[in-house]
N, C-alpha and C positions, 0 to 999 in steps of 0.2 A: 552167263548172260542173265539168267533170272535173277542171280544175286545183284548184279549190277543195277538191274531195273528196280529191284526193291530198295537198294541204297539210294538210288536217285529219287524214288518216290519219298523215301524217309527224309531225305535232305530238303525236299521241296515242300514238306508238310507246313502248313500255315502256323505261324506262332500266335499265341493268344496275347492280343494287345489290349485287352480290356481287364479291368480290375480296379481296386480302390486307389492304389497309388497312381495308376495310369490316369484315372478319372481326375484326381486332384491335380496332376501335372498339367493335364490338358485344360482344366478349369482355370488355372492360373491364380492370380491373386485373389479374385473373388471367392473362388472355391475354398482357398485356404483360410480366408478371413471368416467365412461362414462357419467352417469347421472349427476354427479357434474359438469362436463365440459359444458354440455348443459345448465345447470341452470345458470352458470356463463355467458355464451354466451347470454342467454335470458335477464338476469338482466342488463348486460352491454349495450345491445342493447336498451332497454327502457330507461335507463339512458341517453345515448347519444341522443336519439330521444327527450326527453323532455327538456334537457338543450340546445340543438341546436335550438329548437323551440323558447324558451325563448330569446335566444341571437339574433336570426333572426328578431323576432318580435320587439324587442327592437330597432334595427337599423332602421326597417321600420317606426316605430313610430317617431323616431328621424328625419327622412327624411321630415316628415310633417313639423316639426318645421324649418328645413332648408329652405324649399320652402316658408314658410310664414313670417318668421322673419329675417332670416340671411341676405338675399340681401337687406333688408331695411336699414342696417347699412351703415354708411358713409365710412367705410374702413373695410378691411379683419380682421384687428386686433380687431376692435370693434365687428364685427359679430362673431368672434371666442369666444369672452368672453361670448356670449349668448348661446353657445352650451355647452353640457354636457362635463365635463372634460375628461372623458375617452372614448368618443364616436369615432366611425370611421370617422365621418364627421369633427370633430375638428382635428383629426390627419392629414387628408388631408390639412386642411386650414393652420395649423401650419407648416407642411412640406413645403407647397408652400411659405409661408412667409419666412421661413428660407432659402429656395433655392434662393429667389430673393435677400435676403441680402448677401448670400454667393457669388453670381455671381457678385455683385458690387465690391467684393474684389479680383477677379480673374484678373490675368495679361495677360492670353492667349486670343485668338480670338474666344473662344466658345461662340456661339450665346446663348442669354438668352432663347429663345424659346426652344432650345434643352436641355438645362440644366433643365429648369423647367418641360418639358415633361418627361424626364428621371426620375426626382425625384418623380413626381406624379405617374409615372408607377410603381416605386419600393414601394411606399406608398400603392397603390392599391393591388399590389401582396402580401404584408405583411398581409393586412386586409383579402383578399380572402383565403390565406393560413391558417389564424386563423380560419375563417369560416368553412373550410374544415377539421378542426382537428376532429377526431373521425369517419369520414366517411369511411376511409379504414377499420376500425374495423367492421362496419355494412356490408361492401362488403365481408369481410372475413367470417363473420358469415353466410351471406346468401349463400356463395359458399361452405362452408365446413360443416355446421351443418347437412345437410342430410347425408353426408358420415360418420360423427361421429356416428349418430344414426344407420346408416347401419352397421358400425363396431360392435356395440352392438348387432345387430340382427345376424350377422354372428357368433359371438362368442355364442350367445344364442342358435342358431340352432345346432352348433357344440356340445355344451354340451347336447342338447336334444338327438341327434343321439347317443352319447356315452351311455347316460342312456338307450335309447331303445335297443341298442346293448347288454348292460349288462343285461337287463331284459329278452332278447330273444323273445320279442314280438313286432310286428310292426302293431298292430291293431290301429284303428282310435282313440280309447281312450288313447293309448300310445303316439300317434303322435300329435293330435290336441292341447293338453294343452301346452306342451313345446314350439312348434312352434308358437302358438298364443302369448305366453309370449314374445318370442324373437322379435316378430313384434312390440311390444310396443315401443322399442327404436327407430325404424324407424319413427313411428308416432310422437314421441317427437322431433326428429331432424327436421321433417317437420314444427312442430309448432314453433320451434325456428327460422327456416330459413325464412319463408314466411313473418313474420312482419319485419324481418331485411332488406329484399330486398325492401319491400314497403317503409320503412322509408328512406332508402338510396336514392331511386329514388325521393321521395317527397322533402327531404332536399336539394338534388342536384338541383332541379328545382327552389327552393327558392333562393338558393345561386346564380344562374344564373341571377335572377331578381335583386338581390342586386348588383351583379357585374355590370349590366347595369346602375343602379342608380349611383354607384360610378364613372363609366366611364364618364356619363354625367355631374356629378358634378365637375370632374376634368377638363373637357373640358370648362366648365363655369369659373372655377378659372383661367385657363390659359388664356382665352380670357380677363377676367377682369384685370389681371396683365399686360398683354401686351399692353392693352389699357388705362393703368393708371387710371382704375376704370370707364371709360366711358361706357363700355359694361357690362350690367347685364341682366340675364334672366328675362322674365316677371314673376311677382309674382301674383299668382291667390289666392285670398282669398275667403272666403265663400260667401261674398256679390257680389264680381265680378263674381263668378261662377253662382249665381243665376240670375244676370243680363244678363249674356251671354245666359243662358237657356231661360230666358223670351224673349230676342231679337230673339233667333232662332225660338221660337214658334209663334211669331207675324210676322216673315218674310213671311211665306207662305200666311197668310191672306192678307197682304199688297200687295204681288205679285198678288194674285187672284183678288183683288179689282182694281188694276191697269190694269190687263189684261181685265177685263170686262167693262172698262170705255168706255162711248160713246162720240164721238166728232162731233159737228155739225158745218158745213161750209156753209156760205151764200155767193152766188155770183150774180152779176147782169149783164145781157148782154148788151154791149154798143150799140148793133144795135137795139134790139127789146124792150129794157128796162125791160125785164122780170127778176124777182128775183127768184133764185133757191136755195133751202136748201138741203144740203147733210149730212146725218148722218153716221158716221163711228164707228164701234165697234172695240176696240183693243183686240187682242187675244194673 
């Protein structure tokens, strides 16, 4: 008898009718549409993040080659041939060389410095604009995804209240489930927005660093052209960097040895004929 009662009680146990899939099925086309929009936002954000990271890292790695080998060339044309064909650094060099050739064919009194500076500025702007591509999408996702999720929550709560009104009961078991389901959309919106905001800020910071490198390289190009190749930036290789570090480490020891050196001075009095020795320590 006891076993029969337990079996009956077990068979009569309420089934959990609440969950993500149940909420989406009850929400209908509106819930699925909002969820689809959030998925598209999330996939697009991560795609932009990874593609931009690869693009930025490629430019930064190419800059090491610029600093080590480009300025060793005898001319800008020779140095340009050592750079990657589609790199941002080669674009700057080629634009500078073309601007120099174009200025020689001008008949007005436009100064070469102004013409070269304007050309390099336009080239930098085009590169920075390309690097910034996709970032507005991240900013848009970060700003709107929570509100898209909130829209799904509002619609879900509205649907839950209608069902409660039709059932004629406002007990906790009638309210907790539908409202909890509706809040899932808000959570999804936040999960989409937070990575997008973090990715946007990170990529923006890296773009600023690349813009600084491009500006410095443009300045070096301008100085090299105006000086007819006489001015070149210092090229730091791995060997020279190690030598500089070793010199920096040995400098304090040398200074300490010099500071603690003793100097002995001997003097003889012309009157008494007495010899006096004086020891001085440098500090």
